[in-house]
C-alpha positions in Angstrom: 86.3 110.5 107.1 90.2 110.1 106.2 91.1 111.2 102.9 94.9 110.4 101.5 96.1 112.9 99.1 98.9 112.6 96.2 101.6 114.8 96.7 104.1 115.8 93.9 106.5 118.9 93.6 107.6 120.5 90.7 110.9 121.9 89.6 113.9 121.3 87.9 115.9 118.5 89.2 118.4 120.4 90.8 116.0 122.3 92.6 114.0 119.5 94.2 114.6 117.5 97.1 113.7 114.0 95.5 116.5 114.0 92.7 119.0 115.9 95.0 118.4 112.9 97.6 119.3 110.4 94.6 122.0 112.0 93.1 123.9 113.0 96.5 123.4 109.4 98.0 125.5 107.4 99.1 124.0 104.5 97.8 124.0 106.0 94.2 127.4 107.0 94.8 128.4 103.6 95.7 126.9 102.4 92.5 128.7 104.5 90.1 131.9 103.4 91.9 130.9 99.4 91.4 130.2 100.1 87.9 133.4 102.5 87.2 135.3 99.1 88.6 133.7 96.5 86.6 131.7 95.0 89.2 128.3 95.7 87.3 127.2 96.6 84.5 126.6 100.7 83.5 122.8 99.9 82.7 121.9 100.0 86.0 122.9 103.7 86.8 122.1 104.6 83.1 118.2 103.4 84.0 118.7 105.5 87.4 120.5 108.4 85.5 117.4 108.5 82.8 115.4 108.8 85.9 116.7 111.6 87.0 117.0 113.5 83.3 114.5 112.5 81.2 111.2 114.1 83.2 110.2 116.7 80.9 107.2 117.3 83.2 109.7 118.2 86.1 107.0 116.5 88.3 108.5 114.6 91.0 106.0 112.5 92.9 106.3 112.4 97.1 109.3 114.3 97.0 109.9 116.2 100.2 110.6 120.2 100.3 113.4 122.3 101.3 113.6 125.4 102.4 115.5 128.0 105.1 114.1 127.7 108.5 114.1 131.2 109.3 111.4 131.7 107.3 109.4 130.1 110.0 107.6 132.1 112.5 108.2 131.3 116.1 105.1 129.4 116.8 105.5 127.2 113.8 109.2 126.9 114.6 108.2 125.8 118.0 105.4 123.4 117.0 108.6 121.7 115.0 110.8 121.5 118.3 107.7 120.0 119.6 107.5 117.5 116.9 111.1 116.5 117.0 111.0 115.1 120.4 111.3 111.5 120.6 108.5 111.2 122.8 105.7 114.4 122.8 104.6 113.5 126.3 108.0 114.3 127.8 108.9 118.2 126.7 112.4 118.1 128.4 113.2 114.5 126.9 115.7 113.8 123.8 115.4 114.4 119.9 114.5 111.9 117.9 117.7 109.7 116.7 116.9 110.9 112.8 116.7 114.6 113.5 119.8 115.4 111.1 117.6 113.9 108.4 115.1 116.6 108.5 117.9 119.8 109.4 121.0 120.8 107.3 123.7 123.2 106.5 123.1 125.3 103.3 125.3 128.1 102.2 125.9 128.8 106.2 122.5 128.7 107.2 120.0 125.7 108.6 117.7 124.7 106.1 114.8 122.4 106.8 113.4 119.4 104.7 109.8 117.6 105.4 107.4 115.5 103.3 104.4 117.6 102.2 102.2 115.8 105.1 104.3 117.5 107.8 104.4 121.0 105.4 100.6 121.6 105.9 101.0 121.3 109.4 103.6 123.9 109.3 101.9 126.0 107.0 98.8 126.0 109.5 100.6 126.6 112.6 102.9 129.9 110.7 99.5 131.2 109.0 97.5 131.5 112.6 100.8 132.6 114.4 101.6 135.9 112.3 101.7 139.3 114.3 99.2 141.2 111.4 96.5 138.4 111.9 96.1 138.5 115.8 93.2 137.0 116.4 92.6 134.6 119.6 90.0 132.7 118.2 91.6 132.2 115.0 94.3 130.9 116.5 92.4 128.4 118.6 90.7 126.8 115.7 93.8 126.4 114.0 95.5 125.4 116.9 92.9 122.3 117.3 92.8 121.9 113.3 96.5 120.8 113.7 95.8 117.2 114.7 94.2 116.2 111.7 97.0 116.2 109.5 98.5 113.5 109.3 100.1 110.6 107.3 100.1 107.7 105.5 102.8 105.1 104.8 103.8 107.6 102.0 101.1 110.1 101.5 99.4 113.1 103.5 96.5 111.8 105.1 93.8 114.5 106.8 90.5 113.7 108.8 87.6 115.3 109.1 87.4 118.4 110.7 83.8 118.3 111.9 81.5 115.1 111.9 78.5 114.8 110.2 74.9 113.0 111.9 71.3 112.7 110.6 69.5 115.8 111.2 66.0 115.8 110.6 65.7 112.7 108.9 68.6 113.5 106.3 71.4 110.9 105.9 74.9 112.5 106.8 76.2 112.3 103.0 75.8 115.6 101.7 77.0 117.2 105.0 80.1 114.8 104.9 80.4 115.5 101.2 80.8 119.5 102.2 83.0 119.0 105.1 85.0 117.2 102.6 85.0 120.0 99.9 85.5 122.5 102.4 88.7 121.0 104.0 89.8 120.1 100.9 89.7 123.5 99.5 91.6 124.7 102.8 94.1 122.4 102.2 94.8 124.0 98.6 95.1 127.6 101.0 97.6 126.2 102.9 99.7 124.8 100.0 100.0 128.1 98.4 100.5 129.6 101.4 103.7 127.6 101.8 105.0 128.1 98.0 104.8 132.0 98.9 105.7 132.2 103.0 108.2 129.7 102.8 109.8 131.0 99.6 109.1 127.5 97.9 108.8 128.9 94.3 112.0 131.2 95.0 114.1 128.1 95.4 112.7 126.2 92.4 109.7 124.4 94.2 106.5 124.2 93.6 104.0 121.9 95.7 101.0 120.3 94.4 98.4 118.5 97.0 95.8 116.3 94.7 93.4 113.2 94.7 95.0 110.2 92.6 94.3 106.6 93.7 96.9 104.8 92.3 100.9 105.0 92.8 102.4 107.0 90.3 104.0 105.7 87.1 107.6 107.4 87.8 107.2 106.0 91.6 106.9 102.5 89.9 109.7 102.4 87.7 112.4 103.9 90.5 110.6 101.0 92.6 112.3 99.0 90.0 115.5 100.7 90.0 117.0 100.7 93.3 116.8 98.4 96.5 113.6 98.1 99.1 115.5 99.9 101.7 116.5 102.7 99.8 112.7 103.0 98.6 111.9 103.6 102.1 114.6 105.3 102.4 113.0 107.9 100.3 109.3 107.9 100.4 108.8 106.7 103.9 107.2 109.1 106.1 108.9 110.2 109.0 105.7 110.2 111.1 106.7 113.8 112.4 102.9 115.0 113.3 99.6 112.5 114.8 101.8 110.0 117.0 103.7 110.7 120.7 106.4 108.8 119.6 106.8 109.2 115.6 110.1 106.9 115.3 108.0 104.3 116.9 105.4 104.7 114.3 108.2 105.3 111.6 109.1 101.7 112.2 105.9 100.4 111.9 105.3 101.6 108.1 108.7 100.2 107.6 107.3 96.9 109.3 104.5 97.2 106.6 106.1 97.8 103.6 108.3 95.1 104.6 105.7 92.7 105.3 103.9 93.2 102.0 107.1 93.3 99.9 108.1 89.9 101.3 104.3 88.8 100.8 104.0 89.3 97.1 107.1 87.5 96.6 105.6 84.6 99.0 102.2 84.6 96.4 104.6 83.1 93.5 104.0 79.7 95.3 100.3 79.9 96.0 100.0 80.5 92.3 101.8 77.8 91.2 100.1 75.2 93.6 96.7 76.7 92.0 97.8 75.5 89.1 98.1 79.6 87.4 101.3 79.2 87.5 102.6 76.2 84.4 106.1 76.7 84.4 109.2 78.1 85.7 109.6 80.9 83.6 108.2 83.9 86.1 109.2 87.5 86.5 109.8 88.0 90.0 108.4 91.0 91.8 110.8 93.1 93.4 112.0 92.9 96.5 110.2 96.3 97.2 106.5 97.0 96.9 104.5 100.5 95.6 101.1 98.9 97.4 101.0 101.5 100.1 101.3 104.5 97.8 98.0 104.2 97.0 95.4 106.8 98.2 92.1 105.6 99.6 89.1 107.5 101.5 88.3 105.7 104.5 85.0 106.5 106.1 83.8 105.7 109.8 80.4 105.5 111.4 80.0 105.9 115.1 76.8 105.0 117.1 75.7 106.7 120.4 73.2 103.9 120.1 75.8 101.5 120.5 78.2 103.2 122.2 75.5 103.3 125.4 74.7 99.9 124.9 78.4 98.0 124.6 79.6 100.8 128.0 76.9 100.2 130.1 76.9 96.1 129.9 76.0 95.0 133.2 77.8 91.6 132.4 80.8 93.0 132.1 81.0 91.3 128.7 81.0 94.4 126.6 83.7 93.5 124.7 82.7 90.1 123.7 79.4 90.8 123.0 80.5 94.1 120.3 83.2 91.5 118.6 80.2 88.7 118.5 78.0 91.3 116.8 80.2 93.3 114.9 81.8 90.5 113.5 78.5 89.3 112.0 77.7 92.6 110.6 80.8 92.7 108.8 80.0 89.4 107.1 76.3 90.8 105.9 78.1 93.8 104.7 80.8 92.6 102.4 78.0 90.8 100.2 76.7 94.6 99.6 80.3 95.9 98.7 80.5 95.1 95.3 77.4 97.6 95.1 80.1 100.9 95.8 83.0 99.5 93.3 82.9 101.3 89.7 79.5 102.9 90.9 80.5 105.6 93.3 84.4 104.6 93.4 86.8 103.4 91.2 91.0 103.5 90.5 90.6 103.0 86.6 93.8 101.8 85.1 95.3 100.7 81.4 97.1 97.1 81.6 99.1 96.6 78.6 99.4 92.8 77.2 103.3 93.1 79.0 101.4 93.2 82.0 99.4 90.2 82.0 101.8 88.0 84.0 99.7 86.4 86.8 102.3 86.9 89.2 102.3 90.6 89.0 98.6 91.3 87.5 97.1 89.4 90.4 98.4 91.4 93.1 97.5 90.2 96.7 94.5 88.0 95.3 96.4 84.8 96.4 96.0 85.7 99.7 92.6 86.6 99.2 91.1 84.3 97.6 91.0 80.2 97.8 92.5 78.8 94.8 89.6 77.6 93.1 88.0 81.5 92.5 91.8 82.5 91.8 91.7 80.3 88.7 87.9 81.1 87.9 89.1 84.9 88.3 92.3 84.2 86.2 90.6 82.2 83.4 87.9 84.9 83.3 90.2 87.8 83.0 92.2 86.5 80.2 89.2 86.1 78.0 88.0 89.4 79.1 91.5 90.8 78.0 91.1 88.6 74.7 94.9 87.3 75.1 94.1 84.8 72.4 95.4 84.2 68.9 93.8 81.0 66.7 92.0 79.9 69.9 94.8 79.9 72.2 95.7 81.6 75.3 98.9 83.7 75.0 100.4 85.4 78.0 103.9 87.1 78.1 106.5 85.2 77.7 108.8 87.3 80.0 111.3 90.2 78.4 109.3 93.3 78.0 110.5 94.3 74.6 109.7 91.0 73.3 106.5 91.2 74.8 105.9 94.5 73.4 106.9 93.4 70.2 104.7 90.6 70.5 101.4 92.3 71.7 101.7 94.7 68.6 102.0 91.7 66.2 99.1 89.9 67.3 97.5 93.2 67.8 96.9 92.2 71.8 95.6 95.0 73.5 95.2 94.5 77.2 92.8 95.5 79.6 90.9 98.0 81.2 90.5 98.2 84.9 87.9 99.6 86.8 89.6 99.8 90.3 92.7 98.5 90.1 93.9 99.5 93.7 91.9 96.7 95.3 93.9 94.4 93.5 97.4 96.0 93.8 96.6 96.4 97.4 96.3 93.8 100.3 92.7 94.9 100.7 91.3 91.5 103.2 93.6 89.0 104.4 91.7 85.2 103.8 90.6 83.4 106.9 92.5 79.6 107.5 90.6 76.5 108.7 91.9 76.9 111.9 91.5 80.8 112.6 88.8 82.5 110.7 88.8 86.3 111.1 84.9 86.7 111.9 83.6 84.2 113.8 82.3 86.4 116.4 85.3 85.2 119.6 87.9 87.7 121.0 91.3 87.1 119.6 90.0 85.5 116.5 92.2 88.3 114.1 95.5 87.7 116.8 95.7 83.8 116.2 94.8 84.3 112.5 97.9 86.8 112.1 99.6 84.6 113.7 99.1 81.9 111.9 99.6 84.1 108.3 103.0 85.1 110.1 104.0 81.5 110.4 103.1 81.2 106.9 104.9 84.2 105.3 102.0 86.0 104.6 101.5 88.6 107.0 103.2 90.2 110.4 101.5 89.6 113.9 102.2 93.0 114.8 100.3 94.9 112.0 96.7 95.7 111.6 94.1 93.4 110.4 93.3 94.3 106.7 89.4 94.4 105.8 87.4 96.2 103.3 85.0 97.0 106.3 86.4 97.0 109.5 84.6 96.8 113.3 85.9 100.3 115.3 86.1 98.6 119.0 84.9 101.0 121.8 88.1 99.9 124.5 90.2 101.4 121.7 88.6 104.3 120.2 86.3 105.1 122.6 83.0 104.3 120.1 81.7 101.8 118.5 81.2 101.4 114.9 82.6 100.5 111.7 84.7 101.9 109.0 84.6 101.2 104.9 87.8 101.3 103.4 86.8 99.9 100.2 86.9 103.3 98.5 89.4 104.6 95.8 88.1 107.7 93.9 85.1 109.6 94.1 84.1 110.9 90.1 82.8 114.2 92.3 82.2 114.5 96.4 78.5 116.5 96.2 76.9 113.2 94.7 79.0 110.7 94.5 80.9 110.5 97.8 77.6 112.2 99.4 75.7 108.5 97.8 78.7 106.2 98.8 77.9 107.7 102.7 74.5 107.3 102.4 74.5 104.2 100.9 77.3 102.5 103.5 74.8 103.5 106.4 72.0 102.1 105.0 73.7 98.9 104.6 75.1 99.0 108.3 71.9 99.6 109.4 70.5 96.5 107.2 73.1 94.4 108.8 72.5 95.6 112.2 68.5 95.1 111.6 69.4 91.5 110.6 71.3 90.8 113.7 69.0 92.1 116.2 66.1 90.5 115.1 68.0 87.3 114.5 67.1 86.7 110.6 70.8 86.3 110.4 73.1 84.3 112.5 76.8 83.1 112.8 76.1 80.0 111.4 73.5 81.5 108.4 77.2 82.7 107.1 80.0 80.0 107.4 83.0 81.0 108.5 85.1 78.5 106.5 87.8 79.9 103.8 86.0 78.4 101.4 82.7 80.6 102.1 84.2 83.6 102.8 86.2 83.5 99.7 83.2 83.1 97.5 81.5 86.1 98.9 84.6 88.3 98.6 85.1 87.1 95.0 82.0 89.0 94.0 84.0 92.3 95.2 87.1 91.5 93.4 85.3 90.5 90.1 83.5 93.9 90.1 87.2 95.7 90.8 88.5 93.7 87.7 85.4 94.2 85.4 84.7 90.9 85.1 81.1 90.1 84.1 80.2 87.0 85.8 81.7 85.1 89.0 80.1 81.5 90.1 78.9 80.3 92.9 78.1 76.3 94.4 75.0 75.4 93.7 74.5 73.8 97.0 76.2 77.1 98.8 75.9 76.7 102.9 75.8 80.6 103.0 72.2 81.3 103.6 72.5 85.1 102.9 73.9 84.3 99.6 71.2 82.0 98.8 68.8 84.9 99.5 70.3 87.4 97.4 70.8 85.0 94.7 67.1 83.9 94.7 66.5 87.8 93.3 69.1 87.7 90.8 68.0 87.2 87.3 71.2 86.4 85.2 72.2 83.2 86.7 72.1 79.8 85.1 74.1 76.4 85.7 78.0 76.4 84.4 78.8 74.4 81.6 82.5 74.4 82.4 82.2 74.4 86.6 79.9 71.0 87.4 78.1 71.9 90.8 78.4 75.9 90.1 76.2 78.6 89.0 77.3 81.2 86.6 76.2 84.6 88.1 76.2 88.4 86.5 78.0 90.7 88.5 75.6 94.0 87.3 72.7 91.2 88.1 73.9 90.7 91.6 74.1 94.5 92.3 70.9 95.0 91.1 69.7 92.0 93.5 71.5 93.8 96.3 69.9 96.8 96.0 66.5 95.1 95.7 67.2 93.6 99.2 67.6 96.9 100.4 64.5 98.5 98.8 62.4 95.4 100.0 63.1 96.3 103.4 60.0 97.7 105.6 61.1 98.9 108.7 60.6 102.6 109.9 64.4 103.5 108.9 64.0 102.2 105.0 60.8 104.1 104.7 62.0 107.8 105.1 62.4 109.7 102.1 65.8 110.2 102.5 66.8 106.5 102.3 64.3 106.1 99.6 65.7 108.5 97.3 69.6 107.2 97.7 68.2 103.7 97.0 66.5 105.1 94.1 69.9 107.4 93.0 71.5 103.8 93.0 69.2 102.4 90.7 69.5 104.9 88.2 73.3 104.5 88.4 73.0 100.8 87.8 71.1 101.6 85.0 
């Protein structure tokens, strides 16, 4: 389990690192001087000043913290020195080249400024090494736990302290949820300890950590006011913990931000090609993007049986076999992913009428779906949002103030989206004709990344983006799968446990079908249109659309099997040769497929209870 958290620091702007960093930066000072010379309008400076001055709640999301270094215990300071090394495997080697970013002089003494993700690790290192707590076992456990405190591109990321497993025919959901709850409580204790021990409260800063799937609104606002380079300087995590060579990981994080920001700009061309943008008046997305500030949960299952099987392959084809069968399992599992969206996981968001520019609201969907499904989703979304006046579809004109007046005048309210994170983030890269991502061949995703890089969509050095991803034996030390489609659970005891158990059930079903030969690769073709056809259901569920459309003669055998048990369907009057299917009916049909399975695993009480609970959620 990997949980990404939202960090924030509360306090006056004179005390908190983020506003201080902006106000004292060369970037801000240069803008002021340019405005004074008349090279740029003062409105650009006033907008940034308003961001700093008009914050009545005094909450600064994703701000770093600063405090005197002497407050660290000797062991915590030793931990800091080790993490500042350029290569932690070389203890006598040089330090990172950016050490001056973390250490500075203030009132004649050395201070430390670090992100909250690293503050948690130092808080733990400090707490277990105080002389009044001289317990060797406590120190050993605390030292082991420190490696679980790492970071996402912006946010703190904390991995499971212990692994859950199937015990006495019980599924691991409840055990996983309990571990996550204890870990979250323990993390809150570390935050409280840091606020007191490092005198953050005394210096006008109070650190907070909580679950929040969407980027903060104020972070989106400042993203529109500054350059992409300065945005990364303010918010990009330095990767002090979790990696041997932190600066290399930091450069990779910067590469991800650069690539996804450019990718969204390139999506405008796709929207024009698809016929969704029909005029030259568009709102250009910023050269910087906040999508990497979202916070999700990743749930990984490892199988001892699969690990032994692939590790002991006598023919030496363990990697190719694992890849061949793993890709097929992923393709099967993707048909069932809509079951999770807006039932056990969500990221609700209210869009105003002025947000409904396709180049903004469709997010990364142009890179995830083919043009046919993209047009269908956009038409159905506008209908759901009721963007009509006297029978005509209306979309924003461009100027924000004018759009707000226009929306109020014609009572255009916008829309409520159940899981905006799955739209605003690059969840699943679409295959291209010559390079399918899941055809079971070794190196297929590397080839796809190169093709997408040539198209300006992706970078070949980045990891593959998929909602359900294989964890390969040769890189992870075990064979398994990772679910990356979770946003925020309503609670952990019930909904998180339900999600864990359901993911295990879906994966078990997929492996059973693969092992028995009921589903083979040719049953789920790898062409981009068929791939988009199954994934559109997932995105339609995230947007909250009531229906989707599939080809009446689809070559996807598994989709046709599930469709056979779907009640709410009819031939489309608008799209000839297509069937109109209800999203909720599809979810119930997927659940019925799971309930109809007759293997010993599906006959256990734990599986039946999980599926019965899921049925009650759908109803």
